[in-house]
N, C-alpha and C positions, 0 to 999 in steps of 0.2 A: 123770322129776318129775311130780307129780300136781298139778294147779291146784286149789285150794280156793277158797271163796267169798271169803275175804280176798285171795288172790293175784288174783282176777278183778277185784276193787276195786282193787287197787295198778294192775293194767294199765290199767284204765278211766283212774285217776289220772295216770297217767304219759302216756297219749295226748292226755289233757286238757292238761296242764301243757305238753306239746311244741308242741302245736298253738297255745296261747296264746303261747308264746314265740316260735314261728315268726311269728306274726301281729303281736306287737307289736314284734318286732326289726326284721323287714322293714318294715314301715312308717316307723319311725323311720329306718331308714337310707335309705329312699326318699325322706323328706322332708328328713333333713339332707345326703344324698350325692346321689342321682339328680338331684331337681329342681335343685340349686345347681351341679351339674358341668356343665350346658349351658353357664352363664355363662362357660367357658373357650372356648367357640366364638365366630366371627366374626358369623356370621349368625342373626337371629331365629329363621328357620324351621328351622334345623338345632338351635336350643335347644330348639325345642319337640320337633322329631322324636327327638332323642336321649331326651329325657326318657320321650315316650310310648312308644318301642320298648321302653325297660326295665322301664316300668311293665307294659307288655303281656306281656313274658315272665315278670315275676315273679308276675302276675294267678293263674295256674293254682296255684301254690305256695301264695299267700296265701288262695286259696279252700279249700285243702287244710287249710290252718291252722285256718281259721275253722270248716269242716266237722268237723274232730277235736274243737274245742272243743265244738261244740254236741252233737253224738251224743255225745261222751263225758260231757258234763255231763248229758246225759239218763239215762244209765247211772248216774252216780253219783247223781243225784237218785231214780232207781229204788232204788238200794241204800241210800240215807240216808231212805227212807220213813218209818219208825218215828220215826227222829231228828226228822224235820221236824214231827210230831205230838206227841213228848214234850220235845224240849229247847227252851225260848222262845230265841228268837232266830234259831235256826236256820234256819226255815221263812222268816223276813223276809228275811235275808241271801241266801237262796237265791233268793228272788224277785226282789231287787234285782239280783244276779249275772244271772239269765236275761234280765232287761229290759236291763241294761247291753251283753249279748252280741247281743242282737237290734238294739239302736240301733247298735253298732258295726258289725255287719254291714250296715245299712241305710246307714251313713255311709261305709263301704267302697264299697258299690256307687255311692253318689252321687258320690263324688270320682272313680270309674272314668269314670261318665257325663260329668262335667264335663271330664275329660282328653279323653275322645274328641269332644266339641264343640270345645275348644280346637284339637284336631288338625284336625278339619274346617275350621273357620273360617280357620285358618292355611294350610291347603293351597289354598284357596279364594281367599285374598288372594294366595298365591303365584302361582296361575295366571294371576291377573288382572294381575302384574306388580307389586303394590303393595310398597312397603318395609315390612317386618315388624319393628318395634322393640320387644324385650322384654328384661328384666334376665335372667329364666330361666324355666323353664317356667311357674311360679305367680306370678311378680312382674312385673307391667306396668311399661313404661316413659312418658316423657310421650308418645312417638309411638305408643303402642299402638292399635289400632282399639278402640272403645268396648264393642264386643261382646264380643271376645276379652279385655279387661281384666275384664269383668264375670264371664266365666266363670273367669277365672285367680283372681281374688278368693274365687268360691265354693269353687273346688278347694282353693285354700290352707285355707280355715277347715275344709273336710271332712277334708282330710289331717291337718290337727292334731288334728280331733276323734278319729279313728280311733287313734291311739297311747294318746291319754288314755282313751279307752274300754276298748281292749285292756289297758291298765295296770291300770285300775280292775277289771276282770275277774279280772285276777291277784291282786289285792289281796283282794277278796271270797274268791278261792279259797283263798287263805293263811287266811284266818279261819275258813272252814268247816272246812279240815283241822285247825286248832289245836282246833276244836270236839271233835274226837274225842278229844282227851286225857281221861284219866278223870276229872280234877278238874274240867274245863271241862263235860263230861257231866254230872256230879254237881249242879254249880251250875245248870246250864240246866234240869235235870228239877225241881229244888227250886224254881226260879223259876217254873216252870210251874204246880207244885203249890200253892205258897204264894199267897196272896192279896198284892195290892200295898199 
């Protein structure tokens, strides 16, 4: 079987979509499952350790998904270069999608940084013999030390932002794929050529 330019585009689209799905699905599972699962444990330090361990194990896979999304997105932008110039709305949505992807990657990195800070502070408190009280990995309790609680709130916000941004990336990608349909292409080119 010989790959054509269209097949190459299809491969890039598949890599992009699988990467985005991995990024989105993994973070949703982490927020809904991993973070909350620690509440089944008795000790606050264990609640934090379990979530931190799970996120650290998932991190390479998550970054693989982000990398696949970005690299395949660059390839799709290269393939769609003429479309960006000719089809009204295509370039705008493409730029929005690129911005969302970068923002999502930044939010992912910040969430991981917050998790590391929580882990470090929790271990230090444990070493001092302090009682560490938390509801789960990202939800402080009444007795949670103030600095840990601050980082937990930051991480929770970042972790909710990540799937929202990854999902928005998928939505923009769906719009761009639909823009390849013959009717959408014709309308987009006409809108570009005809004055408003």
